[in-house]
Short mmCIF file of the C-alpha atoms (twelve columns), coordinates in Angstrom:
data_MODEL
# 
_entry.id   MODEL 
# 
loop_
_atom_site.group_PDB 
_atom_site.id 
_atom_site.type_symbol 
_atom_site.label_atom_id 
_atom_site.label_alt_id 
_atom_site.label_comp_id 
_atom_site.label_asym_id 
_atom_site.label_seq_id 
_atom_site.Cartn_x 
_atom_site.Cartn_y 
_atom_site.Cartn_z 
_atom_site.pdbx_PDB_model_num 
ATOM 1   C CA . UNK A 1   -65.621 -175.766 -23.773 1 
ATOM 2   C CA . UNK A 2   -65.060 -174.250 -27.253 1 
ATOM 3   C CA . UNK A 3   -61.314 -174.536 -29.303 1 
ATOM 4   C CA . UNK A 4   -60.651 -173.342 -32.248 1 
ATOM 5   C CA . UNK A 5   -58.657 -176.188 -34.579 1 
ATOM 6   C CA . UNK A 6   -57.297 -176.399 -37.702 1 
ATOM 7   C CA . UNK A 7   -58.349 -179.606 -38.837 1 
ATOM 8   C CA . UNK A 8   -56.001 -179.188 -42.151 1 
ATOM 9   C CA . UNK A 9   -54.805 -176.432 -44.404 1 
ATOM 10  C CA . UNK A 10  -57.726 -173.589 -44.693 1 
ATOM 11  C CA . UNK A 11  -60.425 -175.964 -42.334 1 
ATOM 12  C CA . UNK A 12  -60.083 -173.998 -39.055 1 
ATOM 13  C CA . UNK A 13  -63.217 -175.181 -37.288 1 
ATOM 14  C CA . UNK A 14  -64.895 -174.134 -34.010 1 
ATOM 15  C CA . UNK A 15  -65.165 -177.612 -32.030 1 
ATOM 16  C CA . UNK A 16  -66.423 -178.574 -29.028 1 
ATOM 17  C CA . UNK A 17  -64.137 -180.319 -26.547 1 
ATOM 18  C CA . UNK A 18  -64.662 -181.730 -22.824 1 
ATOM 19  C CA . UNK A 19  -63.263 -179.415 -19.987 1 
ATOM 20  C CA . UNK A 20  -58.805 -180.048 -19.819 1 
ATOM 21  C CA . UNK A 21  -58.183 -181.700 -16.394 1 
ATOM 22  C CA . UNK A 22  -55.290 -181.275 -14.065 1 
ATOM 23  C CA . UNK A 23  -53.672 -184.521 -14.599 1 
ATOM 24  C CA . UNK A 24  -50.380 -183.837 -12.564 1 
ATOM 25  C CA . UNK A 25  -49.431 -182.032 -8.961  1 
ATOM 26  C CA . UNK A 26  -47.281 -179.454 -10.646 1 
ATOM 27  C CA . UNK A 27  -50.484 -178.305 -13.046 1 
ATOM 28  C CA . UNK A 28  -52.539 -175.041 -13.286 1 
ATOM 29  C CA . UNK A 29  -56.006 -174.890 -14.760 1 
ATOM 30  C CA . UNK A 30  -56.293 -171.618 -16.699 1 
ATOM 31  C CA . UNK A 31  -59.233 -169.638 -18.058 1 
ATOM 32  C CA . UNK A 32  -58.580 -167.758 -21.318 1 
ATOM 33  C CA . UNK A 33  -59.351 -164.601 -21.251 1 
ATOM 34  C CA . UNK A 34  -57.325 -162.823 -24.236 1 
ATOM 35  C CA . UNK A 35  -55.018 -164.253 -27.312 1 
ATOM 36  C CA . UNK A 36  -53.064 -162.617 -30.191 1 
ATOM 37  C CA . UNK A 37  -53.144 -163.696 -33.992 1 
ATOM 38  C CA . UNK A 38  -49.433 -163.991 -34.444 1 
ATOM 39  C CA . UNK A 39  -48.232 -164.904 -38.339 1 
ATOM 40  C CA . UNK A 40  -47.317 -168.083 -37.780 1 
ATOM 41  C CA . UNK A 41  -51.118 -168.764 -36.520 1 
ATOM 42  C CA . UNK A 42  -52.059 -167.594 -40.263 1 
ATOM 43  C CA . UNK A 43  -49.440 -169.591 -42.136 1 
ATOM 44  C CA . UNK A 44  -50.661 -172.844 -39.842 1 
ATOM 45  C CA . UNK A 45  -53.899 -172.129 -41.138 1 
ATOM 46  C CA . UNK A 46  -52.743 -171.668 -44.961 1 
ATOM 47  C CA . UNK A 47  -50.286 -174.884 -44.496 1 
ATOM 48  C CA . UNK A 48  -47.400 -172.887 -45.086 1 
ATOM 49  C CA . UNK A 49  -45.753 -173.567 -41.990 1 
ATOM 50  C CA . UNK A 50  -42.714 -175.953 -42.418 1 
ATOM 51  C CA . UNK A 51  -42.676 -177.378 -39.076 1 
ATOM 52  C CA . UNK A 52  -46.587 -177.663 -37.737 1 
ATOM 53  C CA . UNK A 53  -48.666 -180.784 -37.336 1 
ATOM 54  C CA . UNK A 54  -52.753 -181.496 -38.083 1 
ATOM 55  C CA . UNK A 55  -55.163 -181.002 -36.588 1 
ATOM 56  C CA . UNK A 56  -53.767 -178.519 -34.233 1 
ATOM 57  C CA . UNK A 57  -55.462 -175.800 -31.772 1 
ATOM 58  C CA . UNK A 58  -53.239 -172.773 -32.972 1 
ATOM 59  C CA . UNK A 59  -52.611 -169.826 -30.546 1 
ATOM 60  C CA . UNK A 60  -49.642 -169.161 -28.398 1 
ATOM 61  C CA . UNK A 61  -49.794 -165.585 -27.208 1 
ATOM 62  C CA . UNK A 62  -52.061 -166.607 -24.767 1 
ATOM 63  C CA . UNK A 63  -52.787 -164.806 -21.170 1 
ATOM 64  C CA . UNK A 64  -55.506 -165.781 -18.617 1 
ATOM 65  C CA . UNK A 65  -56.639 -166.197 -14.796 1 
ATOM 66  C CA . UNK A 66  -55.717 -169.627 -12.727 1 
ATOM 67  C CA . UNK A 67  -59.021 -171.013 -11.862 1 
ATOM 68  C CA . UNK A 68  -57.222 -174.007 -10.206 1 
ATOM 69  C CA . UNK A 69  -53.895 -175.485 -9.120  1 
ATOM 70  C CA . UNK A 70  -52.726 -178.753 -8.058  1 
ATOM 71  C CA . UNK A 71  -51.096 -179.260 -4.584  1 
ATOM 72  C CA . UNK A 72  -47.453 -178.949 -5.875  1 
ATOM 73  C CA . UNK A 73  -47.728 -175.736 -7.123  1 
ATOM 74  C CA . UNK A 74  -46.389 -172.816 -4.871  1 
ATOM 75  C CA . UNK A 75  -45.987 -169.666 -7.130  1 
ATOM 76  C CA . UNK A 76  -49.006 -168.884 -8.022  1 
ATOM 77  C CA . UNK A 77  -52.526 -168.666 -6.349  1 
ATOM 78  C CA . UNK A 78  -55.988 -168.857 -7.800  1 
ATOM 79  C CA . UNK A 79  -57.062 -165.890 -9.140  1 
ATOM 80  C CA . UNK A 80  -53.684 -165.127 -10.165 1 
ATOM 81  C CA . UNK A 81  -53.215 -163.515 -13.889 1 
ATOM 82  C CA . UNK A 82  -50.455 -165.424 -15.920 1 
ATOM 83  C CA . UNK A 83  -49.189 -165.634 -19.083 1 
ATOM 84  C CA . UNK A 84  -47.835 -169.121 -21.179 1 
ATOM 85  C CA . UNK A 85  -44.993 -169.577 -22.165 1 
ATOM 86  C CA . UNK A 86  -45.799 -171.219 -25.810 1 
ATOM 87  C CA . UNK A 87  -41.847 -173.267 -25.738 1 
ATOM 88  C CA . UNK A 88  -41.572 -176.578 -24.105 1 
ATOM 89  C CA . UNK A 89  -38.106 -177.869 -23.358 1 
ATOM 90  C CA . UNK A 90  -36.701 -181.416 -21.973 1 
ATOM 91  C CA . UNK A 91  -34.064 -179.883 -20.026 1 
ATOM 92  C CA . UNK A 92  -31.564 -182.861 -20.325 1 
ATOM 93  C CA . UNK A 93  -30.375 -182.420 -24.185 1 
ATOM 94  C CA . UNK A 94  -27.124 -180.644 -25.366 1 
ATOM 95  C CA . UNK A 95  -28.987 -177.616 -26.023 1 
ATOM 96  C CA . UNK A 96  -30.497 -177.632 -22.490 1 
ATOM 97  C CA . UNK A 97  -27.523 -177.983 -20.391 1 
ATOM 98  C CA . UNK A 98  -25.787 -175.275 -22.397 1 
ATOM 99  C CA . UNK A 99  -28.669 -172.949 -21.324 1 
ATOM 100 C CA . UNK A 100 -30.242 -172.570 -24.908 1 
ATOM 101 C CA . UNK A 101 -33.500 -174.412 -24.484 1 
ATOM 102 C CA . UNK A 102 -35.556 -172.655 -27.247 1 
ATOM 103 C CA . UNK A 103 -33.316 -174.763 -29.641 1 
ATOM 104 C CA . UNK A 104 -33.770 -178.022 -27.753 1 
ATOM 105 C CA . UNK A 105 -33.192 -181.502 -29.536 1 
ATOM 106 C CA . UNK A 106 -36.704 -182.814 -28.214 1 
ATOM 107 C CA . UNK A 107 -38.344 -178.840 -28.880 1 
ATOM 108 C CA . UNK A 108 -41.841 -178.909 -28.562 1 
ATOM 109 C CA . UNK A 109 -44.155 -175.289 -29.072 1 
ATOM 110 C CA . UNK A 110 -47.776 -175.002 -28.234 1 
ATOM 111 C CA . UNK A 111 -49.721 -174.231 -31.297 1 
ATOM 112 C CA . UNK A 112 -47.127 -175.697 -33.495 1 
ATOM 113 C CA . UNK A 113 -46.423 -179.480 -32.053 1 
ATOM 114 C CA . UNK A 114 -48.985 -179.651 -29.449 1 
ATOM 115 C CA . UNK A 115 -52.445 -178.032 -28.779 1 
ATOM 116 C CA . UNK A 116 -52.220 -173.869 -28.416 1 
ATOM 117 C CA . UNK A 117 -54.663 -171.916 -26.593 1 
ATOM 118 C CA . UNK A 118 -57.404 -170.955 -28.689 1 
ATOM 119 C CA . UNK A 119 -59.469 -172.548 -26.262 1 
ATOM 120 C CA . UNK A 120 -61.629 -171.429 -23.658 1 
ATOM 121 C CA . UNK A 121 -59.406 -173.499 -20.604 1 
ATOM 122 C CA . UNK A 122 -56.090 -174.594 -20.680 1 
ATOM 123 C CA . UNK A 123 -53.783 -176.862 -18.488 1 
ATOM 124 C CA . UNK A 124 -49.991 -176.101 -18.594 1 
ATOM 125 C CA . UNK A 125 -47.261 -176.515 -16.163 1 
ATOM 126 C CA . UNK A 126 -46.631 -173.927 -13.124 1 
ATOM 127 C CA . UNK A 127 -42.926 -173.425 -14.747 1 
ATOM 128 C CA . UNK A 128 -44.958 -172.580 -18.268 1 
ATOM 129 C CA . UNK A 129 -46.394 -169.486 -16.859 1 
ATOM 130 C CA . UNK A 130 -45.398 -166.067 -15.659 1 
ATOM 131 C CA . UNK A 131 -47.384 -163.466 -13.599 1 
ATOM 132 C CA . UNK A 132 -48.816 -160.322 -15.519 1 
ATOM 133 C CA . UNK A 133 -48.779 -157.174 -13.923 1 
ATOM 134 C CA . UNK A 134 -51.455 -155.551 -12.353 1 
ATOM 135 C CA . UNK A 135 -51.102 -152.125 -14.161 1 
ATOM 136 C CA . UNK A 136 -51.714 -154.033 -17.191 1 
ATOM 137 C CA . UNK A 137 -55.368 -154.830 -19.228 1 
ATOM 138 C CA . UNK A 138 -55.540 -158.494 -21.008 1 
ATOM 139 C CA . UNK A 139 -54.969 -157.132 -24.381 1 
ATOM 140 C CA . UNK A 140 -51.860 -155.787 -23.415 1 
ATOM 141 C CA . UNK A 141 -50.734 -158.481 -21.415 1 
ATOM 142 C CA . UNK A 142 -51.026 -160.222 -24.810 1 
ATOM 143 C CA . UNK A 143 -48.211 -158.374 -26.096 1 
ATOM 144 C CA . UNK A 144 -45.570 -159.609 -23.921 1 
ATOM 145 C CA . UNK A 145 -44.937 -162.926 -25.951 1 
ATOM 146 C CA . UNK A 146 -44.020 -161.068 -29.363 1 
ATOM 147 C CA . UNK A 147 -41.787 -158.901 -27.832 1 
ATOM 148 C CA . UNK A 148 -39.765 -161.786 -25.667 1 
ATOM 149 C CA . UNK A 149 -39.233 -162.745 -29.974 1 
ATOM 150 C CA . UNK A 150 -37.932 -159.195 -30.013 1 
ATOM 151 C CA . UNK A 151 -35.891 -159.404 -27.708 1 
ATOM 152 C CA . UNK A 152 -34.498 -162.740 -28.572 1 
ATOM 153 C CA . UNK A 153 -33.017 -161.099 -31.678 1 
ATOM 154 C CA . UNK A 154 -31.640 -158.702 -30.127 1 
ATOM 155 C CA . UNK A 155 -29.891 -160.774 -27.779 1 
ATOM 156 C CA . UNK A 156 -28.599 -162.569 -30.887 1 
ATOM 157 C CA . UNK A 157 -27.779 -159.658 -32.779 1 
ATOM 158 C CA . UNK A 158 -25.335 -158.612 -29.481 1 
ATOM 159 C CA . UNK A 159 -27.095 -155.124 -29.283 1 
ATOM 160 C CA . UNK A 160 -25.394 -151.916 -28.574 1 
ATOM 161 C CA . UNK A 161 -26.683 -148.298 -28.889 1 
ATOM 162 C CA . UNK A 162 -24.043 -147.786 -31.192 1 
ATOM 163 C CA . UNK A 163 -25.275 -150.225 -33.638 1 
ATOM 164 C CA . UNK A 164 -26.934 -149.280 -37.025 1 
ATOM 165 C CA . UNK A 165 -29.851 -151.484 -37.514 1 
ATOM 166 C CA . UNK A 166 -31.539 -152.611 -41.053 1 
ATOM 167 C CA . UNK A 167 -35.137 -154.169 -40.438 1 
ATOM 168 C CA . UNK A 168 -36.510 -155.910 -43.749 1 
ATOM 169 C CA . UNK A 169 -40.128 -156.402 -43.316 1 
ATOM 170 C CA . UNK A 170 -42.580 -154.112 -41.376 1 
ATOM 171 C CA . UNK A 171 -45.330 -156.465 -40.147 1 
ATOM 172 C CA . UNK A 172 -46.035 -157.142 -36.408 1 
ATOM 173 C CA . UNK A 173 -42.749 -159.097 -35.677 1 
ATOM 174 C CA . UNK A 174 -40.628 -156.422 -37.475 1 
ATOM 175 C CA . UNK A 175 -42.239 -153.759 -35.708 1 
ATOM 176 C CA . UNK A 176 -41.877 -155.137 -31.958 1 
ATOM 177 C CA . UNK A 177 -38.260 -155.633 -33.085 1 
ATOM 178 C CA . UNK A 178 -37.968 -152.056 -34.034 1 
ATOM 179 C CA . UNK A 179 -39.575 -150.802 -30.943 1 
ATOM 180 C CA . UNK A 180 -37.059 -153.119 -29.425 1 
ATOM 181 C CA . UNK A 181 -34.336 -151.784 -31.031 1 
ATOM 182 C CA . UNK A 182 -34.872 -147.967 -30.167 1 
ATOM 183 C CA . UNK A 183 -35.587 -148.726 -26.727 1 
ATOM 184 C CA . UNK A 184 -31.350 -149.915 -26.795 1 
ATOM 185 C CA . UNK A 185 -31.046 -146.223 -28.204 1 
ATOM 186 C CA . UNK A 186 -29.795 -147.788 -31.942 1 
ATOM 187 C CA . UNK A 187 -30.129 -145.941 -35.409 1 
ATOM 188 C CA . UNK A 188 -32.825 -148.345 -36.961 1 
ATOM 189 C CA . UNK A 189 -34.300 -147.939 -40.358 1 
ATOM 190 C CA . UNK A 190 -36.845 -150.521 -41.722 1 
ATOM 191 C CA . UNK A 191 -38.244 -151.482 -45.139 1 
ATOM 192 C CA . UNK A 192 -41.459 -153.032 -46.785 1 
ATOM 193 C CA . UNK A 193 -43.609 -152.572 -49.429 1 
ATOM 194 C CA . UNK A 194 -47.051 -150.903 -47.444 1 
ATOM 195 C CA . UNK A 195 -47.360 -147.503 -47.018 1 
ATOM 196 C CA . UNK A 196 -49.622 -149.051 -43.848 1 
ATOM 197 C CA . UNK A 197 -46.830 -150.353 -42.397 1 
ATOM 198 C CA . UNK A 198 -44.264 -147.706 -43.063 1 
ATOM 199 C CA . UNK A 199 -46.516 -145.299 -41.597 1 
ATOM 200 C CA . UNK A 200 -46.689 -147.448 -37.962 1 
ATOM 201 C CA . UNK A 201 -42.825 -147.371 -38.148 1 
ATOM 202 C CA . UNK A 202 -42.720 -143.809 -38.161 1 
ATOM 203 C CA . UNK A 203 -45.179 -143.436 -35.360 1 
ATOM 204 C CA . UNK A 204 -42.894 -146.076 -33.315 1 
ATOM 205 C CA . UNK A 205 -39.336 -144.312 -33.965 1 
ATOM 206 C CA . UNK A 206 -37.470 -145.423 -37.004 1 
ATOM 207 C CA . UNK A 207 -35.076 -142.934 -38.099 1 
ATOM 208 C CA . UNK A 208 -36.159 -143.773 -41.895 1 
ATOM 209 C CA . UNK A 209 -39.249 -146.051 -43.527 1 
ATOM 210 C CA . UNK A 210 -38.362 -146.834 -46.564 1 
ATOM 211 C CA . UNK A 211 -40.345 -148.183 -49.388 1 
ATOM 212 C CA . UNK A 212 -38.721 -150.906 -51.472 1 
ATOM 213 C CA . UNK A 213 -40.879 -150.731 -54.320 1 
ATOM 214 C CA . UNK A 214 -39.889 -147.157 -55.116 1 
ATOM 215 C CA . UNK A 215 -36.167 -146.580 -53.889 1 
ATOM 216 C CA . UNK A 216 -33.435 -149.150 -54.386 1 
ATOM 217 C CA . UNK A 217 -32.409 -150.510 -50.734 1 
ATOM 218 C CA . UNK A 218 -29.044 -151.032 -51.045 1 
ATOM 219 C CA . UNK A 219 -27.836 -147.678 -52.451 1 
ATOM 220 C CA . UNK A 220 -30.045 -145.992 -49.770 1 
ATOM 221 C CA . UNK A 221 -28.777 -148.192 -46.827 1 
ATOM 222 C CA . UNK A 222 -25.026 -147.247 -48.631 1 
ATOM 223 C CA . UNK A 223 -26.028 -143.539 -48.500 1 
ATOM 224 C CA . UNK A 224 -26.994 -143.923 -45.338 1 
ATOM 225 C CA . UNK A 225 -23.842 -145.518 -43.632 1 
ATOM 226 C CA . UNK A 226 -21.389 -143.884 -45.569 1 
ATOM 227 C CA . UNK A 227 -20.957 -146.602 -47.683 1 
ATOM 228 C CA . UNK A 228 -20.284 -149.323 -44.915 1 
ATOM 229 C CA . UNK A 229 -23.838 -150.792 -44.658 1 
ATOM 230 C CA . UNK A 230 -25.805 -151.557 -41.419 1 
ATOM 231 C CA . UNK A 231 -23.892 -153.062 -38.434 1 
ATOM 232 C CA . UNK A 232 -26.827 -155.476 -38.066 1 
ATOM 233 C CA . UNK A 233 -29.584 -156.887 -40.778 1 
ATOM 234 C CA . UNK A 234 -32.729 -158.247 -39.156 1 
ATOM 235 C CA . UNK A 235 -34.257 -160.206 -41.988 1 
ATOM 236 C CA . UNK A 236 -38.363 -159.850 -41.077 1 
ATOM 237 C CA . UNK A 237 -39.716 -160.841 -44.730 1 
ATOM 238 C CA . UNK A 238 -38.416 -164.283 -44.618 1 
ATOM 239 C CA . UNK A 239 -38.374 -165.118 -48.335 1 
ATOM 240 C CA . UNK A 240 -35.096 -166.743 -50.109 1 
ATOM 241 C CA . UNK A 241 -34.694 -163.417 -51.658 1 
ATOM 242 C CA . UNK A 242 -34.544 -161.326 -48.791 1 
ATOM 243 C CA . UNK A 243 -32.231 -163.680 -47.060 1 
ATOM 244 C CA . UNK A 244 -30.395 -163.177 -49.945 1 
ATOM 245 C CA . UNK A 245 -30.274 -159.670 -49.937 1 
ATOM 246 C CA . UNK A 246 -29.053 -159.252 -46.476 1 
ATOM 247 C CA . UNK A 247 -25.603 -159.891 -47.416 1 
ATOM 248 C CA . UNK A 248 -25.793 -157.159 -49.438 1 
ATOM 249 C CA . UNK A 249 -26.764 -154.690 -46.541 1 
ATOM 250 C CA . UNK A 250 -24.257 -155.960 -43.734 1 
ATOM 251 C CA . UNK A 251 -21.064 -154.248 -43.105 1 
ATOM 252 C CA . UNK A 252 -17.819 -156.001 -42.590 1 
ATOM 253 C CA . UNK A 253 -17.695 -157.475 -39.263 1 
ATOM 254 C CA . UNK A 254 -21.657 -157.111 -39.508 1 
ATOM 255 C CA . UNK A 255 -23.946 -159.485 -37.877 1 
ATOM 256 C CA . UNK A 256 -27.262 -160.807 -40.122 1 
ATOM 257 C CA . UNK A 257 -30.312 -162.085 -38.204 1 
ATOM 258 C CA . UNK A 258 -32.073 -164.956 -39.601 1 
ATOM 259 C CA . UNK A 259 -36.032 -165.520 -38.663 1 
ATOM 260 C CA . UNK A 260 -37.407 -167.224 -41.682 1 
ATOM 261 C CA . UNK A 261 -38.351 -171.120 -41.814 1 
ATOM 262 C CA . UNK A 262 -38.656 -171.238 -45.707 1 
ATOM 263 C CA . UNK A 263 -37.087 -174.770 -46.896 1 
ATOM 264 C CA . UNK A 264 -36.336 -173.449 -50.026 1 
ATOM 265 C CA . UNK A 265 -32.245 -172.556 -50.649 1 
ATOM 266 C CA . UNK A 266 -31.107 -169.126 -51.006 1 
ATOM 267 C CA . UNK A 267 -28.529 -168.229 -53.026 1 
ATOM 268 C CA . UNK A 268 -25.565 -167.140 -50.953 1 
ATOM 269 C CA . UNK A 269 -21.501 -167.201 -51.692 1 
ATOM 270 C CA . UNK A 270 -18.938 -168.473 -49.259 1 
ATOM 271 C CA . UNK A 271 -17.115 -165.434 -50.505 1 
ATOM 272 C CA . UNK A 272 -19.848 -163.031 -49.468 1 
ATOM 273 C CA . UNK A 273 -19.786 -163.661 -46.013 1 
ATOM 274 C CA . UNK A 274 -16.115 -165.087 -45.527 1 
ATOM 275 C CA . UNK A 275 -14.270 -162.356 -47.181 1 
ATOM 276 C CA . UNK A 276 -15.805 -159.484 -44.565 1 
ATOM 277 C CA . UNK A 277 -16.402 -162.263 -41.352 1 
ATOM 278 C CA . UNK A 278 -19.987 -161.574 -41.155 1 
ATOM 279 C CA . UNK A 279 -22.085 -163.077 -38.916 1 
ATOM 280 C CA . UNK A 280 -25.052 -165.310 -39.867 1 
ATOM 281 C CA . UNK A 281 -27.621 -165.991 -36.699 1 
ATOM 282 C CA . UNK A 282 -30.735 -167.558 -36.436 1 
ATOM 283 C CA . UNK A 283 -33.269 -166.490 -33.719 1 
ATOM 284 C CA . UNK A 284 -35.846 -168.866 -32.808 1 
ATOM 285 C CA . UNK A 285 -38.240 -168.471 -30.571 1 
ATOM 286 C CA . UNK A 286 -37.262 -167.020 -27.229 1 
ATOM 287 C CA . UNK A 287 -34.620 -167.977 -24.784 1 
ATOM 288 C CA . UNK A 288 -35.722 -166.642 -20.806 1 
ATOM 289 C CA . UNK A 289 -37.001 -163.994 -22.114 1 
ATOM 290 C CA . UNK A 290 -40.566 -163.412 -20.366 1 
ATOM 291 C CA . UNK A 291 -38.934 -161.801 -16.994 1 
ATOM 292 C CA . UNK A 292 -36.957 -158.735 -18.988 1 
ATOM 293 C CA . UNK A 293 -39.994 -158.170 -21.284 1 
ATOM 294 C CA . UNK A 294 -42.011 -158.787 -18.263 1 
ATOM 295 C CA . UNK A 295 -40.585 -155.633 -16.668 1 
ATOM 296 C CA . UNK A 296 -40.418 -153.748 -19.660 1 
ATOM 297 C CA . UNK A 297 -44.682 -153.626 -19.471 1 
ATOM 298 C CA . UNK A 298 -44.092 -153.204 -15.866 1 
ATOM 299 C CA . UNK A 299 -42.120 -150.069 -15.574 1 
ATOM 300 C CA . UNK A 300 -44.061 -148.876 -18.694 1 
ATOM 301 C CA . UNK A 301 -40.609 -148.168 -20.357 1 
ATOM 302 C CA . UNK A 302 -42.532 -150.241 -23.495 1 
ATOM 303 C CA . UNK A 303 -45.711 -148.736 -24.669 1 
ATOM 304 C CA . UNK A 304 -47.512 -151.183 -26.912 1 
ATOM 305 C CA . UNK A 305 -51.404 -149.875 -26.676 1 
ATOM 306 C CA . UNK A 306 -50.539 -148.174 -30.423 1 
ATOM 307 C CA . UNK A 307 -49.681 -151.488 -31.885 1 
ATOM 308 C CA . UNK A 308 -53.080 -152.847 -31.016 1 
ATOM 309 C CA . UNK A 309 -56.028 -152.046 -33.618 1 
ATOM 310 C CA . UNK A 310 -58.652 -154.459 -33.926 1 
ATOM 311 C CA . UNK A 311 -60.179 -156.445 -31.618 1 
ATOM 312 C CA . UNK A 312 -62.755 -159.831 -32.263 1 
ATOM 313 C CA . UNK A 313 -64.505 -162.341 -29.822 1 
ATOM 314 C CA . UNK A 314 -62.474 -165.195 -30.464 1 
ATOM 315 C CA . UNK A 315 -65.799 -166.998 -32.344 1 
ATOM 316 C CA . UNK A 316 -65.340 -164.739 -34.895 1 
ATOM 317 C CA . UNK A 317 -61.778 -165.668 -35.478 1 
ATOM 318 C CA . UNK A 318 -62.716 -166.203 -39.713 1 
ATOM 319 C CA . UNK A 319 -63.235 -162.108 -39.790 1 
ATOM 320 C CA . UNK A 320 -60.387 -161.438 -37.507 1 
ATOM 321 C CA . UNK A 321 -58.551 -163.445 -40.340 1 
ATOM 322 C CA . UNK A 322 -59.886 -161.479 -43.020 1 
ATOM 323 C CA . UNK A 323 -58.884 -158.382 -41.814 1 
ATOM 324 C CA . UNK A 324 -55.359 -159.600 -41.540 1 
ATOM 325 C CA . UNK A 325 -54.952 -161.097 -45.058 1 
ATOM 326 C CA . UNK A 326 -56.870 -157.671 -46.288 1 
ATOM 327 C CA . UNK A 327 -53.546 -155.257 -47.534 1 
ATOM 328 C CA . UNK A 328 -56.515 -152.344 -48.020 1 
ATOM 329 C CA . UNK A 329 -57.017 -152.775 -43.776 1 
ATOM 330 C CA . UNK A 330 -54.888 -150.513 -41.397 1 
ATOM 331 C CA . UNK A 331 -54.063 -153.473 -39.271 1 
ATOM 332 C CA . UNK A 332 -51.189 -153.799 -36.515 1 
ATOM 333 C CA . UNK A 333 -51.690 -156.516 -33.987 1 
ATOM 334 C CA . UNK A 334 -55.321 -158.468 -33.614 1 
ATOM 335 C CA . UNK A 335 -56.119 -159.156 -30.506 1 
ATOM 336 C CA . UNK A 336 -58.826 -161.924 -29.526 1 
ATOM 337 C CA . UNK A 337 -61.184 -161.954 -26.595 1 
ATOM 338 C CA . UNK A 338 -62.766 -164.877 -24.603 1 
ATOM 339 C CA . UNK A 339 -64.882 -163.448 -21.965 1 
# 
């Protein structure tokens, strides 16, 4: 079979590998049907991920069909359409015992620490897959995993309909969060410096899309909130500067949610947090969010077709990456087909 492997930064190769084999009775063999390209995949490709190891088969937004299963697998049958959970946790550490498996002390993530799903076939345990609703196409189902990230962010923010949310960054992650925030009925403002992304944000229901190149963002947020600030600020830009700026946009008793993995320190004073009792919270991966997100998709509560803008065969991975990295191309989610 063929697999897409990042041998080293900026060196992604198409490899011939032996077909994976079920080794444990709780495992299933999946024929991959489609996969999304995430920003983290691009970071691993370029060597800018602070957590990935090499060489690595990337890809964690993976859907496919079960073609073989171990004799202990009870909840799935051959032919079932499934999506893969990239989170691997130990189940016994402190974090797992308190229900925070996404920050397990021995956490591994498929496509980051162990090989992911940009390969024609993959073996995973039964506990790492979920059924895909029959009313979804393969490419729509790919979008379930990104929305588990958005669901986790909103959970960490303890989001309510009365919140005023400001999202910094209108890339695929920021836009997914925007759709989830609007699902909750909250007011949501979003900023970026790319007009195409801001156009997407308006289509997806943003109450205001702000071009940070043309507007004093702090002044605008304060104007919109009568000088109070946003109750929730979500940093989906993930730079040292953007993290610093979150504290200038959030109101007293507000919540700041960080998604970034930048190792460089940001200059933030204790006073800016303590004096106003700001909650600064990280949000990583997801914590058992697949069931609720799958229900959003099954019921039609979340519509995602408009977020998918480009489709490539997986062997065209280099062409797909060029589309993602070209700021002049209007692109949202890019999906790879394995058929």
